[in-house]
Structures are given as structure tokens and as C-alpha cells.
C-alpha positions as CSV (number, residue, x, y, z in Angstrom):
1,M,-18.6,-8.0,-38.6
2,A,-15.9,-10.5,-37.7
3,V,-12.5,-10.8,-36.1
4,R,-9.9,-13.6,-36.1
5,R,-7.9,-14.6,-33.0
6,K,-4.9,-16.8,-32.3
7,T,-6.5,-18.4,-29.2
8,L,-10.0,-18.7,-27.8
9,I,-9.6,-20.4,-24.4
10,R,-7.3,-18.3,-22.3
11,R,-6.0,-18.3,-18.7
12,S,-8.6,-16.4,-16.7
13,G,-8.4,-13.3,-14.6
14,V,-11.7,-14.3,-13.0
15,E,-10.9,-15.8,-9.6
16,W,-13.4,-18.7,-9.7
17,T,-12.5,-20.1,-13.1
18,D,-9.3,-21.3,-14.7
19,Y,-10.0,-20.2,-18.3
20,N,-12.2,-17.8,-20.1
21,C,-13.7,-18.2,-23.6
22,N,-15.1,-15.2,-25.4
23,I,-16.7,-15.8,-28.8
24,Y,-17.8,-12.2,-29.4
25,R,-16.1,-8.8,-29.2
26,G,-18.4,-6.3,-27.6
27,C,-21.9,-6.7,-26.2
28,A,-25.2,-5.2,-27.4
29,H,-26.7,-5.3,-23.9
30,S,-24.7,-2.1,-23.1
31,C,-25.2,-2.4,-19.3
32,R,-24.1,0.9,-17.7
33,Y,-22.1,-0.9,-15.0
34,C,-20.2,-3.3,-17.3
35,Y,-16.7,-3.7,-16.1
36,A,-15.5,-5.2,-19.4
37,R,-16.7,-2.2,-21.3
38,L,-15.1,0.2,-18.9
39,M,-11.8,-1.8,-18.8
40,T,-11.7,-1.8,-22.6
41,K,-12.3,1.9,-22.8
42,R,-9.5,2.4,-20.2
43,F,-6.8,0.0,-21.4
44,E,-7.5,-0.9,-25.1
45,P,-4.8,0.9,-27.2
46,N,-7.4,1.2,-30.1
47,P,-10.7,1.9,-28.4
48,F,-13.8,0.6,-30.2
49,D,-17.6,1.0,-29.9
50,W,-18.5,-1.7,-27.4
51,R,-22.0,-2.0,-29.0
52,D,-20.4,-2.8,-32.4
53,V,-20.5,-6.6,-31.8
54,K,-18.2,-8.8,-33.9
55,I,-18.0,-12.6,-34.0
56,V,-14.7,-14.5,-33.6
57,E,-15.0,-16.1,-36.9
58,N,-12.5,-18.9,-36.2
59,A,-13.9,-19.7,-32.7
60,V,-14.9,-23.3,-33.4
61,E,-11.6,-24.2,-35.0
62,L,-9.7,-22.5,-32.1
63,A,-11.9,-24.3,-29.5
64,R,-11.0,-27.7,-31.0
65,R,-7.3,-26.8,-30.9
66,D,-7.2,-25.2,-27.5
67,I,-8.9,-28.1,-25.6
68,R,-6.2,-30.4,-27.0
69,A,-3.4,-28.1,-25.9
70,L,-4.6,-27.1,-22.4
71,H,-4.8,-28.9,-19.1
72,P,-8.5,-29.5,-18.2
73,G,-10.1,-26.9,-15.9
74,R,-13.1,-24.6,-15.5
75,I,-14.0,-22.4,-18.4
76,M,-16.1,-19.3,-18.0
77,F,-18.3,-18.9,-21.1
78,C,-18.1,-15.9,-21.5
79,S,-16.2,-13.5,-19.2
80,M,-16.1,-10.3,-21.3
81,T,-19.3,-10.5,-23.3
82,D,-22.6,-12.3,-23.2
83,P,-22.6,-15.5,-25.3
84,Y,-26.3,-15.2,-25.8
85,Q,-26.7,-11.6,-26.9
86,P,-29.0,-10.9,-29.8
87,I,-26.5,-11.7,-32.6
88,E,-26.4,-15.3,-31.3
89,A,-29.9,-15.9,-32.6
90,E,-28.5,-15.4,-36.1
91,T,-25.1,-17.1,-35.8
92,S,-25.6,-20.0,-33.3
93,L,-21.9,-19.6,-32.5
94,A,-22.4,-20.3,-28.8
95,R,-24.1,-23.6,-29.6
96,K,-21.3,-24.6,-32.1
97,V,-18.6,-23.9,-29.6
98,L,-20.5,-25.6,-26.8
99,E,-20.7,-28.7,-28.9
100,V,-16.9,-28.8,-28.8
101,L,-16.5,-27.9,-25.1
102,L,-19.1,-30.3,-23.8
103,D,-17.4,-33.2,-25.5
104,S,-14.2,-32.5,-23.6
105,P,-12.8,-33.0,-20.0
106,F,-13.3,-29.2,-19.3
107,H,-16.1,-27.9,-17.0
108,V,-18.1,-25.2,-18.6
109,L,-19.7,-22.3,-16.7
110,I,-22.2,-20.5,-19.0
111,L,-23.0,-17.0,-17.7
112,T,-25.6,-15.0,-19.5
113,K,-28.5,-12.5,-19.1
114,S,-30.5,-13.9,-21.9
115,P,-33.2,-16.6,-22.0
116,L,-31.9,-17.4,-25.5
117,V,-29.8,-20.0,-23.7
118,T,-32.9,-22.1,-23.3
119,R,-32.6,-22.9,-27.0
120,D,-29.6,-25.0,-26.2
121,Y,-31.0,-26.8,-23.1
122,D,-31.4,-29.8,-25.4
123,L,-27.7,-29.9,-25.9
124,I,-26.7,-29.0,-22.4
125,R,-28.9,-31.4,-20.4
126,G,-27.4,-34.8,-19.8
127,H,-23.8,-33.4,-19.6
128,G,-22.2,-33.5,-16.2
129,N,-19.5,-30.9,-17.1
130,V,-21.7,-27.8,-17.5
131,E,-23.6,-25.3,-15.4
132,V,-26.0,-22.6,-16.6
133,G,-25.8,-19.3,-14.7
134,F,-27.6,-16.0,-14.9
135,T,-26.6,-12.5,-13.7
136,I,-29.5,-11.4,-11.5
137,T,-29.3,-7.9,-10.2
138,S,-32.8,-7.5,-8.8
139,L,-36.1,-9.4,-8.6
140,N,-37.4,-6.6,-10.9
141,N,-36.2,-5.2,-14.2
142,I,-33.8,-2.3,-14.0
143,P,-33.8,-0.7,-17.5
144,F,-31.7,2.3,-16.5
145,Y,-28.7,0.1,-15.7
146,E,-29.4,-2.7,-18.2
147,P,-31.0,-0.8,-21.1
148,H,-30.8,-3.5,-23.8
149,A,-30.5,-6.7,-21.8
150,P,-33.4,-9.1,-21.2
151,G,-35.0,-8.2,-17.9
152,N,-34.3,-10.0,-14.6
153,T,-37.8,-11.5,-14.6
154,K,-37.2,-13.3,-17.9
155,R,-33.8,-14.6,-16.6
156,I,-35.5,-16.0,-13.5
157,E,-38.0,-17.9,-15.7
158,A,-35.1,-19.4,-17.8
159,L,-33.4,-20.4,-14.5
160,K,-36.4,-22.4,-13.5
161,M,-36.5,-24.1,-16.9
162,A,-32.9,-25.1,-16.5
163,H,-33.6,-26.6,-13.1
164,D,-36.6,-28.4,-14.4
165,A,-34.4,-29.9,-17.1
166,S,-32.0,-31.2,-14.4
167,I,-29.3,-28.8,-15.5
168,R,-27.1,-27.5,-12.7
169,T,-27.6,-23.8,-12.1
170,F,-25.9,-20.8,-10.5
171,V,-26.6,-17.1,-10.1
172,S,-24.2,-14.2,-10.2
173,V,-25.6,-11.5,-7.8
174,E,-23.2,-9.0,-9.3
175,P,-23.0,-6.1,-9.3
176,W,-24.6,-5.4,-6.0
177,I,-26.1,-2.0,-6.8
178,P,-27.0,0.1,-3.8
179,D,-30.8,0.6,-3.3
180,L,-31.5,-1.8,-6.2
181,T,-29.8,-5.1,-5.5
182,Y,-30.8,-6.9,-2.3
183,P,-28.8,-10.2,-2.2
184,Q,-30.7,-11.8,0.6
185,L,-34.1,-11.2,-1.0
186,I,-32.8,-12.5,-4.4
187,I,-31.2,-15.7,-2.9
188,E,-34.3,-16.4,-0.7
189,K,-36.5,-16.2,-3.8
190,L,-34.4,-18.3,-6.0
191,R,-32.8,-20.8,-3.7
192,D,-35.1,-23.7,-4.6
193,F,-33.9,-23.8,-8.2
194,V,-30.3,-22.5,-7.9
195,D,-27.4,-24.7,-6.8
196,H,-25.0,-21.9,-5.8
197,F,-24.6,-18.2,-5.7
198,I,-21.7,-15.8,-6.5
199,I,-21.9,-12.3,-5.0
200,G,-19.9,-9.3,-6.1
201,S,-19.7,-5.6,-5.7
202,L,-20.2,-2.7,-8.1
203,Q,-16.8,-2.0,-9.6
204,Y,-15.4,1.1,-11.2
205,S,-17.8,3.2,-9.2
206,D,-17.8,5.6,-6.2
207,V,-19.7,3.2,-3.9
208,P,-17.8,3.3,-0.6
209,H,-16.5,0.1,1.0
210,R,-18.5,1.1,4.0
211,F,-21.7,0.4,2.2
212,Y,-20.8,-3.3,1.8
213,A,-18.9,-3.5,5.1
214,D,-22.1,-2.5,7.0
215,R,-24.2,-5.1,5.3
216,L,-22.0,-8.1,4.8
217,P,-21.9,-9.5,8.3
218,S,-25.6,-10.0,8.6
219,L,-25.8,-11.4,5.0
220,I,-23.0,-13.9,5.7
221,A,-24.7,-15.0,9.0
222,W,-28.0,-15.5,7.1
223,L,-26.2,-17.5,4.3
224,H,-24.6,-19.8,6.9
225,K,-27.8,-20.2,8.9
226,N,-29.6,-21.2,5.8
227,K,-26.8,-23.4,4.5
228,I,-26.6,-21.6,1.2
229,D,-23.8,-22.6,-1.2
230,Y,-22.2,-19.2,-2.0
231,Y,-18.9,-17.5,-3.0
232,L,-18.0,-13.9,-2.2
233,K,-15.9,-12.2,-4.9
234,R,-12.5,-11.0,-3.8
235,E,-13.3,-7.3,-4.0
236,L,-16.3,-7.8,-1.8
237,R,-14.4,-9.8,0.8
238,S,-11.9,-6.9,1.0
239,C,-14.7,-4.8,2.6
240,L,-14.8,-7.1,5.6
241,S,-12.9,-6.4,8.7
242,P,-10.5,-9.1,10.0
243,S,-13.0,-9.9,12.8
244,D,-15.9,-10.6,10.4
């Protein structure tokens, strides 16, 4: 049920943050496209069942130590798993670690698919060093790809609640799933209560670059025309031709 680690806040492989902070190993949401699950299956020397979620039992202790040892920067909370997956309702581990991180010079980017994060809006609001973000893959629920995650519609409601609580918000439109994810429609619907958007492709799949290359120029033109604050992930930018 628990694992111990030597560090919690680690240098990030995610291009738009400096550090990652993962308080669980595994994720009960079991999204079919999850890059973290696929990476673990491919590279982990001792593969484990990704749905067998374990807590990092010394997470709070490590968070206190790591923020004293590291140079302040942006922390993604979390990068490999969801900090607000079902087990969090029992452990409140995300809240305990956030209490440490928010009382520090680090900037915290909470990324989740769960409205459970609303439980902690009382803690988050009023802090200038935190943003709440949701992965939104569609304006509708897509149970085939996200079989055990709260639906997109519930995430959108929780986003509105964050905005209404004067909490800075962002949306990760990733992965961009062909025939299911329509970034322009999502952004147009959510722009009034989202501060910025991150857009990424479907990785570890056979979706051809041409799918994104054909659609990106018009999307980018629309984003610029409408003055949307956005970031294209590196693998998505690689689909553009030099002239785009």
C-alpha cells in the first residue's frame, strides 16, 4: 500500500515545468492513452500493475526537505499520476503536501482529472504561487479512453468553481485524439474561465504527423486572432513545417 522514496521533488522531463512531484505510484484512472503507464511498462525494470496504487508514505517529510535544498522553480503536481485520484479521498496526501509547497517560493501547477481538487480550494485560494489545471480531452465524456476517470463535464464544472474562487486556471488539451478532441471547440467553450491552454498530441500511437500538420496552421491562426494564451507541446510543434 506504500512506498518510500529518497526524493520527492525532482528535475522535470516535462518541458513547461522545472520540477515534478509525484505523491502516488500508479493511477486508478487507467486511461488507455496514458503515456506514464506506457513508459513504465516499457522502461521499468520491474514492471508493476499501474492500477495498484501506492502512496509515497514519506512524501510530506521529503517535500519539506526538498524545498529547502532546491532552487525555486515551477513544480508540476503531479506529472506521472493524478494527485486527486480516488485514494486521495482517504489519505488527503495531496492536501498535506500542498500545505508545504504553497508555503514556499516554488510555483505549483496542479494537474488533475478529478473534481476532488475542489475540496482543497479553501487552501489554494489566496496563494499567488499556484494554478489549478484540468486535462480536458473533449466537451463530452469519453469512457472508452478514460474508463475510470471523472468525466470531462465534471472537470469543466470544477474549473468554473476555481475561476469563481479567484484561483488561476489552465487546461491541458492533451492528448489530442483524432475524431474526439477538437481543440478549437474546447478552447472557445472554456476561454472565459481559463487563463491559459496547453495543447499536445497523442503519443505512443500510430496517429500520423500529417493529421496534426493539416490542422495546426488554422488552429494557430485562430488562437492568435482571438488572443488566446497557449503553449504547444514540443512533439506537436514538430509536426509543423518551417513555413508555418
